[in-house]
C-alpha positions as CSV (number, residue, x, y, z in Angstrom):
1,M,-30.3,-178.6,91.8
2,R,-30.2,-181.9,93.8
3,S,-33.3,-183.3,92.2
4,T,-31.9,-182.6,88.8
5,L,-28.7,-184.4,89.6
6,G,-30.7,-187.3,90.9
7,A,-32.9,-187.5,87.8
8,I,-29.6,-187.4,85.6
9,A,-27.9,-190.3,87.7
10,L,-31.3,-192.4,87.4
11,A,-31.5,-191.8,83.6
12,A,-27.9,-192.8,83.3
13,T,-28.3,-195.8,85.3
14,I,-31.2,-197.1,83.5
15,G,-29.7,-196.4,80.1
16,L,-26.5,-198.2,81.0
17,S,-28.2,-201.2,82.5
18,G,-30.2,-201.6,79.2
19,C,-26.8,-202.5,77.5
20,A,-25.9,-205.4,79.8
21,S,-28.2,-207.8,78.0
22,M,-27.0,-206.6,74.4
23,T,-24.8,-208.9,72.4
24,P,-21.2,-207.6,71.6
25,T,-22.4,-206.8,68.0
26,E,-25.2,-204.8,69.4
27,Q,-23.2,-202.9,71.7
28,N,-20.6,-202.0,68.9
29,V,-23.4,-200.8,66.7
30,A,-24.9,-198.7,69.4
31,G,-21.7,-197.1,70.5
32,G,-20.8,-196.3,66.9
33,A,-24.4,-194.5,66.4
34,A,-23.9,-192.7,69.6
35,I,-20.6,-191.5,68.7
36,G,-21.6,-190.7,65.2
37,A,-24.6,-188.7,66.3
38,L,-22.7,-186.6,68.7
39,G,-20.0,-186.0,66.0
40,G,-22.5,-185.3,63.3
41,A,-24.4,-182.9,65.7
42,A,-21.1,-181.0,66.7
43,I,-20.0,-180.6,63.2
44,S,-23.2,-179.5,61.8
45,G,-23.6,-176.9,64.5
46,L,-20.1,-175.5,63.9
47,T,-20.8,-175.2,60.3
48,G,-24.2,-173.6,60.7
49,G,-26.2,-176.5,59.3
50,S,-29.1,-178.5,60.9
51,I,-28.2,-180.1,64.1
52,G,-30.8,-182.7,64.1
53,T,-29.9,-183.6,60.4
54,G,-26.2,-183.9,61.4
55,A,-27.0,-186.1,64.2
56,L,-29.3,-188.4,62.1
57,I,-26.5,-188.6,59.3
58,G,-23.8,-189.2,61.8
59,G,-25.7,-191.7,63.7
60,A,-26.4,-193.8,60.5
61,V,-22.7,-193.6,59.5
62,G,-21.4,-194.3,63.1
63,A,-24.0,-197.5,63.3
64,G,-22.5,-198.7,60.0
65,G,-19.0,-198.1,61.3
66,G,-19.7,-200.0,64.5
67,Y,-21.1,-202.9,62.5
68,L,-18.0,-203.0,60.2
69,Y,-15.6,-202.7,63.2
70,D,-17.5,-205.7,64.9
71,R,-17.2,-207.8,61.8
72,D,-13.5,-206.9,61.5
73,Q,-12.9,-207.9,65.1
74,R,-14.7,-211.2,64.8
75,S,-12.9,-212.2,61.6
76,R,-9.5,-212.0,63.5
77,W,-10.6,-214.7,65.9
């Protein structure tokens, strides 16, 4: 159990440290894609569809939404 928690903590640290060198636009797109993929997988799983397909579609829509959000925020400056 302890080694599993250590592996999860290490993976999370490595994953989050990769975001430090990203531009704000890249961070918004990646965040949108992650949220979209989780949402798509959850909805697909609840409705009896393919979870992988739901995650792919949700990730693509979320990435697009993250990009549009970033463009909107930049236009307000």
